[in-house]
Every structure is written in C-alpha cells, then in structure tokens.
C-alpha positions in Angstrom: -70.5 -42.4 64.1 -69.1 -41.1 61.1 -65.2 -40.1 61.8 -64.4 -36.3 61.8 -62.0 -35.0 59.3 -58.8 -33.5 60.8 -58.3 -29.7 60.1 -57.0 -28.9 56.8 -57.5 -32.4 55.2 -60.0 -30.9 52.7 -57.1 -28.6 51.3 -54.6 -31.3 50.2 -56.3 -31.4 46.5 -56.1 -27.6 46.4 -52.4 -27.4 47.2 -51.5 -30.0 44.5 -53.4 -28.0 42.0 -51.7 -24.8 43.2 -48.2 -26.2 43.1 -48.8 -27.6 39.4 -49.8 -24.0 38.5 -46.8 -22.7 40.2 -44.4 -25.1 38.4 -46.0 -24.5 35.1 -45.7 -20.7 35.5 -41.9 -21.1 36.7 -41.2 -23.3 33.9 -42.6 -20.9 31.4 -40.7 -18.0 32.9 -37.6 -20.1 32.8 -38.4 -20.8 29.0 -38.8 -17.2 28.4 -35.8 -16.3 30.2 -33.6 -18.6 28.4 -35.0 -17.4 25.1 -34.3 -13.9 25.8 -30.9 -14.9 26.8 -30.5 -16.6 23.6 -31.9 -13.2 21.6 -29.2 -11.2 23.3 -26.5 -13.6 22.4 -27.7 -13.3 19.0 -27.8 -9.6 19.0 -24.3 -9.5 20.4 -22.8 -12.0 17.7 -24.6 -10.2 15.0 -23.5 -6.8 16.4 -19.9 -7.7 16.7 -20.1 -9.0 12.8 -21.9 -6.0 11.5 -19.3 -3.6 13.2 -16.3 -5.3 11.6 -18.0 -5.4 8.1 -18.7 -1.8 8.3 -15.2 -1.2 9.1 -13.9 -3.6 6.3 -16.4 -1.7 4.0 -15.0 1.8 5.2 -11.5 0.7 4.6 -12.0 0.8 0.6 -14.9 3.3 0.6 -12.7 5.9 -1.0 -12.8 3.7 -3.9 -16.5 4.3 -4.3 -19.4 3.3 -2.6 -19.8 -0.2 -4.4 -16.5 -1.0 -3.1 -17.4 -0.4 0.4 -20.7 -2.4 0.0 -19.0 -5.3 -1.9 -16.3 -5.5 0.9 -18.9 -5.4 3.8 -20.9 -8.2 2.2 -18.1 -10.5 1.8 -16.9 -9.7 5.6 -20.3 -10.6 6.7 -20.2 -14.0 4.8 -16.9 -14.8 6.1 -17.6 -14.0 9.7 -21.4 -14.7 10.5 -21.9 -17.5 12.8 -25.3 -18.7 11.3 -24.3 -18.7 7.5 -21.7 -18.8 5.2 -23.8 -18.0 1.9 -26.9 -16.1 0.9 -30.1 -18.0 -0.1 -30.1 -18.6 -3.9 -31.4 -15.9 -5.8 -32.0 -13.6 -2.8 -29.2 -11.1 -3.6 -30.3 -7.7 -4.9 -28.6 -4.7 -5.8 -29.8 -1.2 -6.0 -28.4 2.0 -7.3 -30.8 4.7 -5.2 -31.4 7.0 -7.9 -35.1 8.4 -8.6 -36.7 6.0 -9.5 -34.9 3.4 -7.9 -32.7 1.4 -10.2 -32.1 -2.5 -9.7 -29.1 -3.9 -11.1 -29.4 -6.9 -13.3 -26.1 -8.6 -11.8 -23.8 -8.1 -8.8 -21.4 -4.9 -9.3 -18.8 -7.1 -7.3 -18.3 -9.2 -10.5 -17.2 -6.4 -12.5 -14.5 -4.1 -11.1 -13.5 -2.2 -14.2 -16.8 -0.5 -15.1 -19.8 1.4 -13.8 -21.2 1.2 -11.3 -18.3 -0.5 -9.3 -16.0 2.3 -9.9 -18.3 5.3 -9.7 -16.9 7.6 -7.1 -19.2 9.4 -4.5 -20.5 12.6 -6.6 -21.5 15.6 -4.8 -24.9 17.0 -5.3 -26.2 20.3 -5.7 -27.2 23.0 -3.1 -26.7 20.7 -0.3 -29.1 17.9 -1.7 -27.5 14.3 -1.3 -26.5 12.7 -4.6 -28.5 9.5 -3.8 -27.8 8.4 -7.5 -24.3 7.2 -6.5 -25.5 5.4 -3.4 -25.5 1.6 -3.5 -27.9 -0.9 -1.5 -27.3 -4.6 -1.1 -30.3 -6.8 0.5 -30.0 -10.8 0.8 -31.4 -13.3 3.0 -29.7 -16.5 4.4 -30.4 -19.6 6.3 -33.8 -20.0 4.7 -34.8 -16.6 5.4 -33.9 -16.7 9.0 -31.4 -13.8 8.4 -32.1 -10.6 6.4 -28.9 -8.5 5.5 -28.8 -5.0 4.2 -25.8 -3.0 3.6 -25.9 0.5 2.0 -23.6 3.4 1.2 -24.7 6.4 1.8 -26.9 6.4 4.4 -28.8 9.1 6.3 -29.7 9.6 10.0 -32.4 9.6 11.5 -33.8 6.4 10.0 -37.6 6.2 10.7 -37.1 2.5 11.3 -35.2 2.9 14.3 -37.2 4.7 17.3 -33.7 5.6 19.0 -33.1 8.0 16.1 -36.0 10.2 16.9 -33.8 12.2 19.0 -30.7 11.9 16.6 -28.9 14.7 15.0 -29.5 14.8 11.3 -26.5 13.4 9.5 -26.7 12.9 5.6 -23.0 12.6 5.3 -20.4 15.0 3.7 -21.9 16.9 0.7 -18.6 17.1 -0.8 -18.2 13.3 -0.9 -21.9 12.9 -2.3 -23.1 12.0 1.3 -22.1 8.4 0.5 -19.2 8.5 3.2 -21.7 6.7 5.7 -21.9 2.8 5.4 -24.7 0.9 7.0 -25.0 -2.9 7.9 -28.1 -4.0 9.2 -28.7 -7.7 10.2 -32.2 -8.9 11.1 -32.7 -12.4 12.5 -35.8 -14.5 13.2 -35.6 -16.9 15.6 -38.1 -20.0 16.6 -38.3 -20.1 20.3 -36.3 -22.8 22.1 -38.6 -23.4 24.9 -41.3 -20.8 25.1 -43.3 -22.5 22.2 -44.5 -24.8 24.8 -46.5 -21.9 26.4 -47.6 -20.6 23.2 -44.7 -18.3 22.3 -44.0 -17.3 18.6 -41.0 -16.5 16.4 -38.8 -13.6 17.8 -37.1 -10.9 15.7 -33.9 -9.1 16.5 -32.7 -6.1 14.3 -29.2 -4.6 14.8 -27.5 -1.7 12.9 -23.9 -0.7 12.6 -23.2 2.8 11.0 -19.7 3.9 10.1 -18.4 7.1 8.4 -15.4 7.6 6.4 -14.7 10.8 8.0 -14.3 14.0 6.0 -11.5 15.0 8.7 -8.2 13.5 8.3 -6.7 12.3 11.7 -3.4 13.8 10.1 -1.6 14.0 6.9 1.9 12.3 7.3 4.4 10.5 5.3 5.2 7.0 6.3 8.9 5.9 6.3 7.6 2.5 5.2 4.2 2.1 3.3 3.7 -1.8 3.0 0.8 -2.8 0.8 0.3 -6.5 1.4 -3.7 -7.0 2.0 -3.8 -10.2 3.6 -0.5 -11.8 4.6 1.6 -12.6 7.5 5.3 -11.4 8.2 4.6 -8.0 6.3 7.5 -6.2 8.3 10.0 -8.7 9.7 12.9 -7.5 11.9 13.6 -10.5 14.0 17.2 -11.7 13.5 21.0 -11.0 14.0 20.3 -7.9 16.0 18.9 -5.8 13.1 16.8 -2.9 13.8 14.8 -0.5 12.0 14.0 2.9 13.5 11.5 5.3 11.8 13.2 8.6 13.3 11.3 12.0 13.4 12.6 14.9 11.1 12.1 18.4 12.5 8.5 18.2 13.8 7.5 15.4 11.6 7.1 11.9 13.6 8.1 8.6 12.4 5.5 6.6 10.8 4.7 3.2 9.3 1.6 2.3 7.5 0.6 -1.5 7.3 -2.5 -2.5 4.9 -2.7 -6.4 5.7 -6.1 -7.2 7.2 -4.8 -10.5 8.1 -8.4 -12.1 8.9 -7.0 -15.7 8.6 -4.6 -15.8 11.5 -0.7 -16.1 11.7 1.4 -18.1 14.0 3.1 -16.4 16.9 6.6 -16.0 15.0 4.8 -14.9 11.6 3.0 -11.8 13.0 2.1 -9.2 10.5 4.4 -6.8 12.3 7.0 -9.2 13.5 9.7 -7.6 15.9 12.1 -9.1 18.5 14.2 -8.1 21.4 18.0 -7.3 20.4 20.7 -6.2 22.8 20.3 -2.6 21.8 16.7 -2.7 22.3 13.4 -3.6 20.3 14.0 -4.2 16.8 11.1 -1.9 15.4 10.7 1.3 16.8 8.7 4.3 15.5 9.8 7.5 17.2 7.6 10.4 18.2 8.8 14.2 17.5 9.6 15.5 20.8 12.4 17.6 22.3 12.8 15.8 25.6 13.3 12.1 26.7 12.8 10.4 23.3 12.9 6.6 23.5 16.3 5.1 23.3 17.3 5.1 19.8 15.1 8.0 18.6 16.5 11.2 17.5 15.6 14.5 19.7 13.3 16.4 17.2 11.4 19.6 17.7 7.9 19.3 18.6 5.6 16.9 20.4 3.8 14.9 17.7 3.2 11.5 18.3 4.5 8.7 16.2 1.9 6.1 14.4 1.9 2.7 13.1 -1.5 2.4 11.3 -2.6 -1.2 11.0 -5.7 -2.0 8.9 -6.0 -5.3 10.5 -6.7 -3.8 13.7 -10.2 -2.8 12.5 -11.1 -6.5 12.8 -8.3 -8.2 15.1 -9.7 -11.7 14.9 -9.0 -14.2 17.6 -5.5 -15.9 16.8 -4.6 -13.0 14.4 -1.2 -11.9 15.8 -1.1 -8.8 14.2 1.9 -7.6 16.4 4.6 -9.6 18.4 3.5 -9.8 21.9 6.6 -8.7 24.1 6.3 -4.9 25.6 8.2 -2.1 24.0 8.4 -3.5 20.4 7.4 -0.4 18.8 9.3 2.2 20.8 7.2 5.2 22.0 4.2 4.3 20.0 1.1 1.9 19.8 -0.3 0.5 16.7 -3.6 2.1 16.0 -6.6 1.2 13.6 -6.3 2.7 10.0 -8.0 2.8 6.8 -6.0 1.0 3.8 -3.8 3.2 2.1 -2.8 1.3 -1.2 -0.5 2.8 -3.7 -3.3 5.1 -4.9 -1.4 8.2 -3.4 1.8 7.4 -5.2 -0.3 6.6 -8.5 -2.3 9.8 -8.4 1.0 11.7 -8.6 3.2 9.8 -10.9 1.4 6.8 -12.6 0.6 8.5 -15.7 4.1 10.0 -16.0 5.8 6.8 -15.5 3.6 5.0 -18.0 4.4 7.8 -20.5 8.1 7.2 -20.0 7.6 3.5 -20.4 5.9 4.1 -23.7 8.7 6.6 -24.8 11.6 4.1 -24.0 9.9 1.3 -25.9 9.6 3.4 -28.8 13.0 4.6 -28.8 14.8 1.2 -28.0 12.6 -0.8 -30.3 11.0 1.4 -32.8 13.8 1.6 -35.7 15.6 -1.7 -35.7 18.6 -0.7 -33.8 18.9 2.8 -35.2 18.4 6.1 -33.3 14.7 7.5 -34.0 14.4 8.9 -37.5 17.7 7.7 -38.6 18.0 6.0 -42.0 21.8 5.4 -42.3 25.0 5.5 -40.1 27.9 7.3 -42.2 31.3 7.6 -40.3 29.7 6.6 -36.8 27.1 9.6 -37.1 23.6 10.0 -38.2 20.8 12.6 -37.7 17.3 11.8 -37.2 14.1 13.4 -35.7 16.2 16.6 -35.0 19.0 15.1 -33.4 22.8 14.2 -34.5 23.9 10.9 -32.7 27.3 9.3 -32.4 26.6 5.8 -33.0 28.8 2.8 -31.8 28.1 -0.7 -33.4 28.9 -4.1 -31.9 32.6 -3.9 -33.0 33.0 -0.5 -31.7 31.7 -1.3 -28.2 34.3 -4.1 -27.9 37.1 -1.7 -28.5 35.8 1.4 -26.3 39.4 2.8 -25.4 40.2 3.1 -29.4 36.7 4.6 -30.2 36.9 7.2 -27.6 40.6 7.9 -27.8 41.1 11.6 -27.3 44.2 11.9 -29.6 42.7 9.8 -32.5 39.2 11.1 -32.3 39.1 14.1 -29.9 35.7 15.5 -28.8 33.8 12.2 -28.9 33.3 11.7 -25.3 31.7 15.2 -25.3 29.1 14.2 -27.8 25.6 15.2 -26.7 23.6 12.2 -28.3 25.4 8.7 -28.0 23.8 5.5 -29.5 25.4 2.2 -28.3 23.9 -0.5 -30.4 25.2 -3.3 -28.5 25.8 -5.0 -25.2 28.0 -2.8 -23.5 30.8 -3.8 -21.3 32.9 -1.2 -19.6 36.3 -2.6 -18.7 38.2 0.8 -18.5 37.4 4.3 -17.3 35.0 6.1 -19.7 33.5 9.6 -18.8 31.0 11.1 -21.1 30.8 14.6 -20.3 28.5 16.5 -22.6 25.9 18.8 -21.0 22.3 17.7 -21.1 23.2 14.5 -23.0 21.1 11.6 -24.1 22.6 8.0 -24.1 21.0 4.9 -25.3 22.3 1.2 -25.1 20.1 -1.0 -26.9 21.4 -4.0 -25.1 22.5 -4.6 -21.4 25.3 -2.8 -19.5 28.2 -4.6 -17.6 30.3 -1.9 -15.5 33.6 -3.7 -14.4 35.5 -0.2 -14.3 34.4 3.5 -13.8 31.7 4.8 -16.2 30.8 8.1 -15.5 27.9 10.2 -17.3 28.6 13.8 -16.0 25.5 15.5 -17.0 22.8 13.3 -18.7 19.1 14.1 -18.7 18.0 10.7 -20.4 19.5 7.3 -20.2 17.7 4.3 -21.9 19.0 0.7 -21.4 17.4 -1.9 -23.6 18.3 -4.7 -21.0 18.9 -8.3 -21.2 19.7 -10.4 -24.3 19.3 -14.1 -24.8 18.6 -16.1 -21.5 20.5 -13.4 -19.3 17.9 -11.5 -17.1 20.4 -9.0 -16.0 19.7 -5.7 -17.8 22.3 -3.5 -15.9 25.1 -5.1 -13.8 27.6 -3.2 -11.6 30.7 -5.6 -11.1 32.8 -6.0 -8.0 35.3 -3.3 -9.5 32.7 -1.4 -11.1 31.9 2.2 -10.3 28.9 3.8 -12.1 28.3 7.7 -11.7 25.7 9.7 -13.0 25.5 13.6 -12.2 28.7 13.2 -9.9 31.5 15.0 -11.5 33.9 13.9 -8.4 33.1 10.3 -9.2 34.0 8.9 -5.5 32.3 11.7 -3.3 28.8 11.5 -2.2 26.2 13.2 -4.4 26.2 16.8 -3.6 23.4 18.5 -1.8 20.6 20.0 -4.0 21.3 23.4 -4.9 19.7 23.9 -8.2 22.8 23.4 -10.4 22.4 19.8 -10.8 19.7 18.7 -13.2 17.6 15.7 -12.8 18.3 12.5 -15.0 15.5 9.8 -15.8 17.0 6.4 -16.5 15.1 3.4 -17.9 16.0 -0.3 -17.9 13.8 -1.9 -20.7 14.1 -5.4 -19.6 16.0 -7.4 -17.1 17.4 -6.7 -13.4 19.7 -4.1 -11.9 22.3 -5.7 -10.0 25.2 -4.7 -8.1 27.9 -7.2 -6.9 29.2 -6.7 -3.2 32.3 -4.7 -4.4 30.2 -2.5 -6.6 29.8 1.5 -6.4 26.9 3.5 -7.7 26.5 7.3 -7.4 23.0 7.9 -9.0 22.7 11.5 -8.2 19.3 13.5 -9.0 18.5 10.2 -10.9 15.0 8.4 -11.3 15.4 4.7 -12.3 12.4 2.9 -14.1 12.7 -0.8 -14.2 10.2 -1.5 -17.3 10.0 -5.2 -17.2 9.6 -5.6 -20.9 7.3 -2.7 -21.2 3.4 -2.4 -20.7 3.6 -3.4 -16.8 2.5 -0.2 -15.3 -1.3 -0.5 -14.3 -3.9 1.4 -16.2 -5.6 2.6 -13.0 -4.6 4.1 -9.7 -4.7 2.0 -6.6 -4.1 -1.3 -8.1 -3.6 -4.1 -5.6 -0.4 -6.0 -5.3 0.2 -8.9 -7.4 2.8 -11.7 -7.6 4.1 -10.4 -10.9 6.7 -12.7 -11.4 6.0 -14.3 -15.0 7.2 -11.8 -17.5 8.4 -9.2 -15.2 12.1 -9.1 -14.9 12.8 -5.8 -13.5 14.0 -6.7 -10.1 16.9 -5.0 -8.0 19.7 -6.5 -6.2 22.3 -4.7 -4.4 25.1 -6.9 -2.7 26.2 -6.6 1.1 29.4 -4.9 0.5 28.0 -2.5 -2.2 28.4 1.3 -1.9 24.9 2.7 -2.7 24.6 6.5 -3.3 21.2 7.2 -4.8 19.4 10.5 -4.7 16.1 11.2 -6.3 15.4 14.2 -8.5 15.0 17.4 -6.2 14.5 20.2 -8.6 12.0 21.7 -6.1 14.0 21.6 -2.8 12.4 22.2 0.8 9.0 21.8 -0.4 6.5 19.4 -2.0 5.8 20.3 -5.8 2.8 21.4 -7.4 0.6 19.6 -9.4 1.6 21.9 -12.4 5.4 21.3 -11.5 4.5 17.2 -11.6 2.8 17.3 -15.0 5.0 15.7 -17.9 5.8 19.3 -19.4 6.3 20.9 -16.0 9.5 21.5 -14.0 10.2 18.0 -12.5 7.6 15.2 -13.5 9.5 12.7 -11.6 10.5 14.9 -8.7 11.5 12.8 -5.5 11.1 9.5 -7.4 14.3 7.3 -7.1 13.1 4.0 -8.3 10.1 2.5 -9.8 9.5 -1.3 -10.7 6.3 -3.2 -10.8 8.4 -6.7 -10.4 7.1 -9.2 -7.6 9.4 -11.9 -6.2 12.3 -11.2 -3.8 14.4 -7.8 -4.4 17.1 -6.4 -2.0 19.3 -3.4 -1.4 22.1 -3.9 0.9 25.1 -1.8 2.1 27.2 -0.5 4.9 27.4 2.6 7.0 28.3 4.6 3.6 24.9 4.0 2.0 23.0 6.9 1.2 19.6 7.0 -0.3 17.1 9.8 -0.7 13.7 10.0 -2.3 10.9 7.3 -3.0 11.7 3.9 -3.7 8.7 1.8 -5.0 8.8 -1.6 -5.2 4.8 -2.3 -4.7 5.1 -5.9 -5.6 8.1 -7.2 -3.8 7.5 -10.1 -1.9 9.7 -9.7 0.1 12.1 -6.5 -0.4 15.0 -7.0 2.1 16.8 -3.9 3.2 20.0 -4.8 4.9 22.8 -2.6 6.8 26.1 -4.3 7.4 27.2 -5.1 10.9 30.3 -2.5 10.5 28.0 0.6 11.0 24.5 1.9 11.0 22.7 3.5 8.1 20.8 6.6 8.1 18.4 6.9 4.8 16.2 9.5 3.9 14.2 7.3 1.9 10.4 6.3 1.7 10.1 2.5 0.9 6.7 1.6 -0.6 6.5 -2.1 -1.2 4.4 -5.3 -0.5 6.5 -6.9 2.4 9.9 -5.7 3.8 12.5 -7.8 5.8 15.2 -5.9 7.4 18.5 -7.9 8.0 22.3 -7.4 8.5 22.9 -6.7 12.2 22.9 -3.0 11.9 20.6 -0.3 12.7 18.6 1.1 9.9 17.6 4.8 10.5 14.9 6.0 8.3 15.1 9.8 8.9 12.4 10.9 6.3 12.1 14.5 5.0 8.4 14.7 4.1 9.0 17.3 1.2 11.0 14.2 -0.5 8.1 11.8 0.3 4.4 10.9 -0.8 2.0 12.2 1.8 -0.8 9.7 2.6 -4.1 11.1 4.3 -5.6 8.7 6.5 -9.2 9.2 7.2 -10.8 8.3 10.6 -13.1 5.3 10.2 -15.7 6.1 12.9 -18.5 3.9 14.2 -21.5 6.4 14.8 -24.3 4.1 15.7 
C-alpha cells in the first residue's frame, strides 16, 4: 500500500518560495531606505554649505553683484564635502542682460575693472535691471555636482514647485534688484544598494536664497571697528586686569564691530574676541543704553536701546572656530550677533579723497622747490615771497640757535610771523611759542621737542619727517610739551565753542613718537601720517594689508605720557553735511583725529589724564595697543578703527562715544528667505 501524505507536507516547497520572495522584498525595501537616508544626508550637507555660502556672499554684496557671487563661489569650494575644485573647463560666467552675455574669463580674477566692480544699478519704472545681475554655473566631481550662484534672483522660480504659492520678490528696485543672492546645489548619486533591484541614479536639488536687506537693523557708531578679515585675537583684553567698556552716550548704546570671518579656526586662548575674567568683572563689556540696573561697569543712560557686538564670523561659525571666549558674562549685557562685514568703506566715503588731496598738497609743498617755500626763488634777510605768501625762513644754522633767532629784543615780532619755514631738522630745547593767527608752519625735516613748543593758532603744520636712517618723523621727548591751539599750554583742550579753528598736521615720512614723560595737547587737530606719500588707497573699502615695507607712519605713545588730543569739531552737536565735508567746505576733516595707513604694531598709552576725542584711523595696524595706566581709569570719547586691537595696562578704558564725532556704520540685515 502506498503510504499516505501527512497534512501540509505538500506545502513545504511553497513556503520556501514565499520566504525567498519576502526576503527579496525586505532587502529591496532596506536598500531603498538606506539610499533614501543617504539622499537626506546629502541634502542636509548641501543645504548647510549653501546657507553659509549665501551668507558669505551677502557680506560683501554691497560692493556689487560679482563680489557676492565670487565670495559665495569661494565658500562653496572651501566647505563642500564632496569636492574641493570644479571640473576643468566647467566654470561659466554670465551677465543676465538681453541677450545673455557669457563672459570670456572669470570676473573674480580682475578686481579693478568691470564687471567685478559694477554696482547694482536701479532699473526704470520698477523693471529689474538684470544687466547688472551675475550668474555662475559649474560642475564638480565629474558632473556629480552642479553649482549655480546668482545675484540678483527673482522669486517665484518656476523650477521649484514650492514657489507656486510664494509672494513675488524681485528684490529692491533701488538696488537694481540684485540684493537677492541664490546658491543652488544639485547632486546626482548612484544608488548604494537599490541598483540590485533595478534602481537608477537619484538627484537632489537644494536652494538657499538670501537678501541683503534694504532695511537696516540700526544705524550706529561703533566705539571699536576692527577690520581684520580672517585672523584670530582681533580684540584682546585678557591680561593684567585690563578692561575695555564700550559705554552708552545719552540714548546711544555701546557698540563693537568685528569683521573677521575666522573660517580656519582659532585656539581657545586666541579667540577672535578674546576676553578674560578680572577682579572687577569681565574684561570686555558693551553697554546698553538704559536708565535702570545697568550691568556693573556700565554708565546709566537715557533710553533702552540694546548694545551690540556685530561679528561677521557668526554667519558661518565653523566647528572649532572659537569666535568668542567661552565663559559667561564676557560681554556685559549683550550678545555677539551675526553681522555683515563693515570694512573701512563708510570712513573712506566721507574722507578718503580729502586725505588723498592733503597727501598730494603736503608732498608738493615739502618736496617741490628744493627746500624753499613754494614759489620762492631767493631768501633775503631770512624772508622770501612766493605764491602770494611772505615767509620767515630759517636755515640749519638758524635752527641751531633758536633762542637768538626768535629773541624778542633783537628781532621783535618774529614769533608772530604768519608763515614760518624751518629748512632743517628742528630740535626745540627751550620754550618757543609761535603766536600768529591762522599761521602756516613748515619743517622740512624732523622735529624733536624737548621743551615747550606751542603753535597757538595754526591752520597748517607740515613736517617732512625722518632724515637718513632715523625713522622718527616727530618726537616729543621726556621733558617735551607740544601744544597746538592751546593758549594755556598745560590745561586740557578747550571745549569746542566755535572760537578755536581746526588745524591739519602732516608728517610726511617717519613715525610719531611720545616718550613716557612727554605731553601733547593737540586741540582741534587732525594728524595725517603720510608714510612717504602716495599710500592712501585709490578706492573706497580697500581690505587691510600688512603695509610695513615703505610704510613708516606708525604711532607710539609711551605709558607715562599725557595725551590730550581732540579732533576738529567745527560742526558741534551734529554730524556734518556732505557739503561741509567737501575740500572747500566748512570742515573737510571734521571729527578726524588721526589717519595712518601703516601696518605693524602701534600704540597709544597714558594714565587717567588722557583725553581723546574723534576718529582715530589705523586701518592696517596689526595690532594697535591702547593702554591705560594702573593708577587710574581712562575715559575716551574716541572711535578707533583699526585692524586688530589689544587693551593692556591694568586700568579700565571707557569708550564713551559721541556719535556726532564718529563714523556711522549702517549694517544691513542678511536674511535667509528660502
């Protein structure tokens, strides 16, 4: 008899088939899930790079659309995970004019001519001016990535379905509609596992859109504007219990602006904003303007406006960047916030052309007539006339016997000469006061002040500067007391009341030094360190440079010196108009205390008697040291614009800035809108 089959024995083969099919389906689903996860990771990574690249481009977009596009391009290359260079020959550059204009070379390679420097220009009747828009397209990793960067950019974009409900945004017509910047990264990826079930390549496209907003977050005047673009230790207040406090003034809060991106990272003790704890509290404090309960160390002010530390690097904040020192409370009652990069352009727009004109004028006067006053052909009895001026002229022998030359009995009236020409290296070893109103004083060589040297009412002081191997152009020695527009000689500069006129002083070559026992009262005085002439940049907003070779116009003020330095203030209690700042206007150097293009280390030190008012520009100083003696705190109504700053000396330096005597900086919002 044939044996009977047990129930279910005939289904064993079917179960095996079902299990095999189920395992294949599960493995296929797992492969799809893994590949989808990889795509999501790709999107996240590409989105992070695009967001940061847009912010990088927006930080310089005020210079023009190509500036923003080129900066965003560089940032994509520096930070993308999948590539570090674009495919050879794939980079294309377009101006979005009608018809489309493809450029023959990268505009990023030529920073001095069109189209790189073309600004966003407004269109007509609200129509975007696309001729000033710029577009960059390239591929990378053998075509796996496609990168598109464009400024301007209009929303909605038909390539993105999510824009179907978006509000129309063609940018600000006053900015030529190129205040929008977009970065689009498309990545094509072969499947990791899904190919086994017939899956093909997958493509992800992400987009980041940012706006350089036409609405300013606020107009403010920073007490410290620090121009370093990449480095660490940009503001250092971390030793000897030194402190710097950006105080409020009336209803204006304290402000610090830091331009460093710091994308390479800094060690923990070299943070961009490098503060420390002191016995009196944090070493860096930026104070809000408020009437009640100010942070310890902050003055009470009338208002409730928040303080601000604007940091360009916070737009990127890469891992390990160490933008700020980590301990709580470092910055008083404020937080560092993202900011566009300011640069020196706001200062340049107001003053650069005037300073360049002064540079050319001083050079012509000091070097244009072989040691003679302009237009003079001969000196007779210590006088000459040229170009409408009569000069009292001192040669080297006269300079060595100043007491005799200016003896009031032998030569009455010489100290009251309106135009005086010292054709020598001048050493003032005994008191000398030149009293003529609206005087014009020229020293063709250097000056050494070892006694009291007073210029009671000068309009122009030109100093040729160093001779031979000596790099000092103007030196105030330990017993020296140099006075400009200060009739009392030992008192502080008078409060501006319209009676004291402004003075422009140029040191053609060499440094300005003050020994530890020296005294200087520079009242209503603008000092320009010419660095040998021709060193003022030709364009606004030039980036900082090392500027050491051939740049001798440094400033060094010893720790025991008394500094009383007030910038021209011919327009008190308000900011000057554009007409007043013109060369022929009321006060072309209004609020400027110092201007030097020299790099290297520079310093101004002093005790509690120090007094400085106005704008002090040392845009390439690396670093500028501001020191207060431990015997007393220092309060300065001064704005310092420099590359880096270090505050030392054991005292608290209070910066109580009057915005009418400072450069206002308008910071625009950098907003990611997509």
